[in-house]
C-alpha positions in Angstrom: -11.1 -18.8 45.0 -9.1 -17.2 42.2 -5.9 -19.0 41.1 -3.1 -16.4 40.4 -1.6 -16.4 36.9 1.8 -18.0 36.8 4.5 -15.4 36.4 6.9 -15.7 33.4 10.3 -16.9 34.5 13.0 -14.2 34.3 15.1 -16.2 31.8 12.3 -16.3 29.2 12.5 -13.5 26.6 9.6 -11.1 26.2 7.3 -12.1 23.3 8.0 -10.1 20.1 5.9 -7.0 19.7 3.2 -7.3 17.1 3.9 -5.4 14.0 1.4 -4.7 11.2 1.9 -6.6 8.0 3.0 -4.8 4.8 -0.5 -5.3 3.6 -2.1 -3.6 6.6 0.4 -0.8 6.3 -0.6 -0.3 2.6 -4.3 -0.2 3.2 -4.1 1.9 6.3 -1.7 4.4 4.7 -2.8 7.8 3.6 -1.5 7.3 0.0 -3.8 4.3 -0.6 -6.8 5.9 1.1 -6.4 9.0 -1.1 -6.0 6.9 -4.2 -9.0 4.6 -3.4 -11.1 7.7 -2.8 -10.1 9.2 -6.1 -10.7 6.0 -8.0 -14.2 5.5 -6.5 -14.9 9.2 -7.3 -14.0 8.6 -10.9 -15.7 5.2 -11.4 -18.7 5.8 -9.1 -20.4 2.4 -9.7 -19.6 -1.2 -8.8 -17.9 -2.5 -12.0 -19.3 -6.0 -11.3 -22.9 -5.0 -10.8 -22.7 -2.8 -13.9 -21.9 -5.9 -16.0 -25.2 -7.3 -14.9 -27.1 -4.1 -15.9 -27.4 -2.9 -12.3 -26.2 0.5 -11.2 -24.9 0.4 -7.7 -23.4 3.7 -6.5 -20.2 3.2 -4.5 -19.0 6.8 -4.8 -17.5 8.2 -1.6 -19.5 10.3 0.8 -19.1 14.0 0.3 -16.5 15.6 2.8 -18.1 16.5 6.1 -21.0 14.1 5.7 -21.5 11.4 8.4 -19.8 8.2 7.5 -22.1 5.2 7.5 -21.8 1.8 6.0 -19.0 1.3 3.5 -20.5 1.6 0.0 -17.6 0.3 -2.0 -14.0 -0.8 -2.1 -11.1 -0.7 -4.6 -9.9 -4.2 -5.0 -6.6 -5.5 -6.3 -7.8 -8.0 -9.0 -4.5 -9.9 -8.6 -3.8 -9.8 -4.8 -0.7 -7.9 -3.8 0.2 -11.0 -1.7 0.3 -13.0 -5.0 2.5 -10.4 -6.7 -0.2 -8.2 -8.0 0.7 -4.6 -8.9 -0.1 -2.2 -6.1 -0.5 0.9 -8.1 -1.3 -0.1 -11.7 -5.0 0.9 -12.3 -5.4 -2.1 -14.6 -5.2 -4.2 -11.4 -7.9 -2.3 -9.6 -11.6 -2.7 -9.7 -14.3 -0.8 -7.8 -16.9 -3.1 -6.3 -19.4 -3.5 -3.5 -18.3 -5.0 -0.2 -20.5 -8.0 -1.0 -18.6 -8.8 -4.3 -15.3 -8.0 -2.6 -16.1 -10.6 0.2 -17.2 -13.1 -2.4 -14.0 -12.6 -4.3 -11.9 -13.0 -1.2 -13.8 -16.2 -0.3 -13.2 -17.7 -3.8 -9.5 -16.7 -3.6 -9.2 -18.5 -0.3 -10.6 -21.6 -1.9 -8.3 -21.2 -4.9 -11.4 -20.9 -7.2 -10.2 -17.9 -9.1 -7.9 -18.3 -12.1 -7.3 -15.4 -14.5 -4.7 -15.0 -17.2 -2.1 -12.5 -16.2 0.7 -10.3 -17.5 3.9 -9.6 -15.7 4.8 -5.9 -15.7 7.8 -4.1 -14.1 5.4 -3.0 -11.3 3.9 -6.4 -10.7 1.3 -8.8 -12.1 -1.9 -7.5 -13.7 -4.9 -9.4 -15.3 -4.9 -9.8 -19.1 -8.7 -9.4 -19.2 -10.5 -7.6 -16.3 -13.7 -9.2 -17.5 -12.5 -12.6 -16.4 -12.9 -11.7 -12.8 -16.3 -10.2 -13.5 -17.4 -13.5 -15.1 -16.3 -15.5 -12.1 -18.1 -13.3 -9.6 -21.3 -13.1 -11.6 -21.6 -16.8 -12.6 -24.3 -17.5 -10.1 -26.1 -14.2 -10.7 -26.5 -14.9 -14.4 -27.4 -18.6 -14.1 
């Protein structure tokens, strides 16, 4: 026998509607998608893998071709949520989804520290190679 769900009492307000975060709005917006596509078209290779002497193509699929597995992402080296510049290319790095996931994991554990500069547009890394060193520590060792 099924037990009916209790009805919400009329004096209780409706729960607030779920809204996307500013971060979701940024990454789902057409401006960021176009920019990321352009950045990956110009860079073409994972910048982290390249430092290890590996060439990993992350260029976008040609228009009209079937979309498969995501080959690459454009990452904010200093996270936007930490004050990182959204549009300054010095705060962007092209990388494979695997390196991006590793970076996010390390950020969640507070294991990434890089020297930064504060610009009018937000925070950027002083040396982009610092993040590459952190991400490739285990690969080089």
